[in-house]
N, C-alpha and C positions, 0 to 999 in steps of 0.2 A: 504493499499500499504506500502511495506517495506520502511523505511527511508534509503536513500543512503547517503553514506558519502565517503570522499576522500579514506579513509583507505579501504572501501569495493570495491572502483574503483580500487585499486592497489598501492596507495600511503599512507604510514603511516607516518604522520608527526612526531611522537615521535621517531619511529625507524630511520627515516631518520635524525633527529637531533643527535641521538646518533652515527650513522654513521659519520656524519660530525665532530663530536667532536673527534673521532677516528682519522680521517685523520688530523685535526688541530694540534692534540697534537703530531703527528709524524713530522709535517712539520713546526711547528712554531718556532723550534730552527734556522731555515735558516734565520730568520729575523736577526740574529746576524752576518752572515757571511759577510755583506757589512759595518759594523760598521767603522766609520771613514774613509771611502772611498766615492768616488762618488758613488751614488746609494744607500745611507744608507736609511733604512726604518724609516719612521717617524709616522706610526700609527700602531695599532694592526689589526690582522685579525678579520673581522666581520662587518665592515662597508661595503658600497656598493662598494668601491674601496679603493686603498690605495696610500699613499703618498710616493714619492721616491726623495732623495735629489739630486738636480742637479743645482749646482750654486746659482742664485739668484731667482730660481723658484723651484717648486716641479714638477715632472713628476707623472702622475696619470695613474693607470694601472687597467683594468677591463676585465673580460671575461665572456662569455655567449653563449648559444645556443638557439635552438627553441623547443627542446623537443618533445613531441609526436604530436605536430602541424604538423610535417612532415607526419604523417599518414592521417591526414585529407586532406592534399595536394595530397597525392596519391590516396585517395578514389576517388576523381573527376579529377585527372590529371591536377592540376592547380598549378603552381609553381611560379608566377611571383610576389607574395607578401611575400613569406617567408624569401627572403632576407632583406626585409625592417624590418621584425620582428627580425631578428638576429641583425642588426645594432642598432636597438631601444632598445633591451635588454642590449646592451653594453653601448652605448653613455648615455643612461638615467641613468645608474649607476655612470658614470664619472661625470655628472654635479652635483651629489649629494653632492660633495666636493668643489663646486663652480668652477670646472675646465672646460676648453674648450677641447672637444675632436678634434683631429687633424688627426689621422691615424688609420688604421685598417689593420690587417692580418686576413685571414679567413682559414678555415679547412673544406673541403668537402669530406666526406667518402660515397661512393656509392657501392650498390651491383654490379651494372654494369656500364663500362664507354665505351661499344663498342654498336654500332647500332643507328639508327635514333632517338629512343625513349631517350636513354641517352642523345644524343646531344640536343634533343628538351628540355629535363629536365634541362641540365646544361645552356642552353641559357636562358630559363625563371628564373632560379635562379640568373643568371648573371644579368639580367634586374632589378630584385628586389634589388640586392645587390647596383646597379648602382643608383637606385631611393631613397634607403635609404641613401647612401652616400651623395646624392645631398641634401635631406633634412637636414641632419646633417652636411652638409659643411665639410666632412672630405674626405680624400684620401684613396684608398685602395691600398696599397703598396706592397702586395705579399700575398702569401698563399700556401696552400699544398692540393693536390688532391689525394685520395687514392682509390683503387678498394678493396674492402673487403666483398666479396661475403659470405665467411664463419663467418662473424662477423656482418654485417649489415642485418638485418631481416627487409623486408618490404613487400609490396603488389605487386604480380605479377612482380617480379624482379624491381620494382621501388623504392627500399629501399635507403634512404640516410640519413645523418646526416649533419648538418650544424652549425658550431660554429665559434666564432671569439675572437679576443682579441683587445682591443682599448687602444691607447695612447692619454693621454691629458696632458695639462699643466695649471698651476695656479700660480700667484704670491704669494709669501709667506704670504703677509698680506691680502689676498682675500680668504683665505681657509674657508669653512664653515664645521664644523663637528657635530654640534649639542649639544656641551658641554655648550654652553650659553643660551640653552633654559630655560625659567623661567615661572613660573605660571602667567597666563594672556596673554601670547603670543597666537596670534591668528593661527588656523590651517586653511589653505587655500587649498581647494581641486581643482584640476585641471581635467576636464572632459577626461574621456577615450573615446576611439572609439569602446569599446565593451569588448570582453573577454581578448583581448591582447594575451598574450603567456604563460599564467599560468592556472593551473587547467584543462588542456585540456584533461587529462585523464578521470576525474569526467565528464567533458562536453560531451566527446564522448560515454561514458557509458549510459549516460541519454539521449542524443539527437539524436544519430545516430544508432538507433535499427534497421532499415530497409531501403529499397531503397528510398521509399517516404521521410523519414526523412533526410536521407543524401542530397537528392537533395534540400530540403528546408533549412536545418539548416548549411550543411557544409560550403556554401559560407559566411555564416554570421560568422562562427568560424574563417574562413580565412581573415576576416577584419584586415588588418595590424595594429600593435600597433603604437600608436601615439609617434612620435619622438618630445620630449619637448625641444630640445637643443636650437633653436633660441629664443623662448619665455622666457626660463629660464635664458638664457644669457643676454637677454635685461633686465630682472628684476634685475639681479645682477649688471649690468651696472648702472641702474638708482635708484636702491633701496637697495644697499648693506648693508648699516648701519642698516637697519631695519630686515635683514633676520637672523635667528637663526638656522634654520634647513631646510634640503631639503631631501625629501625621495621619491624613486622610489617604487610604489606599485606593487610589482611583487608577486613571489611565498610566501605565507603566508598573502596575503591580507593586511588589515589594520594593522597587527602587524608589518609591516615594520616600522612604525614610531618609535616604542620602539628601534630599532637598533641605532637610533641617540642618545638616552639619556634615559637609563632606571631607572634612579634616580628620574624621574619626571613622572607624570601620564597625561593622555590625555582624555579630556572629549568632545565627539562629540554629539551634540545635534540638528544638522540641516544637514541631509544628503542630497545629491543631488537628482535629479530624476534618478531612476534606469532604465537602458536601458532594453527593453522588453526581450532580450535574457536571461537575469539573472531570470527574473520572471518566464519565461517559463520553464527554468532548474529546478528551485526550485518546481514549481508545478509538472512537470513530474517525478522529482526523489524524491519527497516528502524530500527535503533537508531543515533542519532548519536553522535559521538566523544566529546562531553562526557558523555553518559549512561554510555557504556561505561568510561570512565576513572574515574568516581566510583562504578561499581558492582562492577567487576572487577579483578583484579590485572593483567590484559593481558599476562601473560608475566613480570613482575617480583613475586616472592612475598615478597621481603624487601628493605630498603634499610639501607645502611651509610653514613653520612656521616662524612667523615674529612678531615683536612688533607692528607694524601698517600694515593694510591690504588693505585700500582703494586704495592708489596709485599702489600697486602691482597688484591688480584686474583690474585697469584701464590699466595698461601696458599689461598685459595678453590679455585683450579684444581687444586691438588694433593690437594685434598679432594673433587674431582669435582663441583664446582659452577661452573657457567658464570656469569661475572660480567662486568660492564663499566661504565665511567663513562658515566652517562646525562645528567648535568647539574651544576649547582652551587648552592650557597646564595648569595642575592643580597640586597642591601638593600631591594628593593622587596617589599612585602607581597603575599602571594597565591602561587599556583602557576600556572606557565605552561609548557604543552607546545607549543613552538614548531612542531614537525613536524606537529602535528595542529590547529593554529590554536585551541587550547583554553586558556582562562583560568579560574581560579577565584581570585576577588577575596574580599575581606573579607566574611565571612558564608557564603562559597562557595554 
């Protein structure tokens, strides 16, 4: 069987990184435009969100969408969880700086906005947005809707794209950036609900080859992304002095922890139980371990790095989140997953 990769499915990590570098090089100068004014930027582009000067607090901004998961929703005409995914992608980034998400604006572009089908679609999307906002305890304060028939390609005139931007806030002495991570700090993995909202292009290629597969696997792929806001904020409230890093495990899989501090390494020696959907995908697509771990969350949707772990795990358990120590920070650069004989060295 031919070995499937994310690049063969249509997403090339290296080329995507080069494109992002081009964009960042063009816009990074804008960070200077608010110097010495309200709204001065306090961090570089590249973390999960950014800090904006605002009196005795920082505002925190992040934006994201749901990617090709919208196509899975269109395949089975089910849209009531997609809004949860969008909100999760945004708020789970904001909490990575120790911040509390407070409000969101959304952007919905659709192939069509007329007719009963469009109204049904919009209503279900709205229900998902409302549920996601409830879980994250944020307000949706506005947004924009556009009809873009010649731009948005979809299935049977059901095409749409959904994105949002979240505003958060954090006290200046409560920011978590990852710069204080030291060798010996524990890596705590928080369980995911499944695929979440990344690697869907590869998942679709491997799992949704025919009608029978679509009926079996599409609902599993649409399982909404876990929103970690309440449990992580509770941990921050009760265990702040122990926490040195927070990472949302999204696109790029476990490589996301290196975004916190690339001057240190991460040794992972006890992974969580991998959800069946990943094992099925790996077998059906002949996908190797390294490709799986740099594409999917593999059962860990969020990571907390801390000096001490026991109290944090106890707090998470009381919040209904399954969590365990999966490794520790080390002085050797890179990311090592011993159990799976996988190493990501400099440059990954």
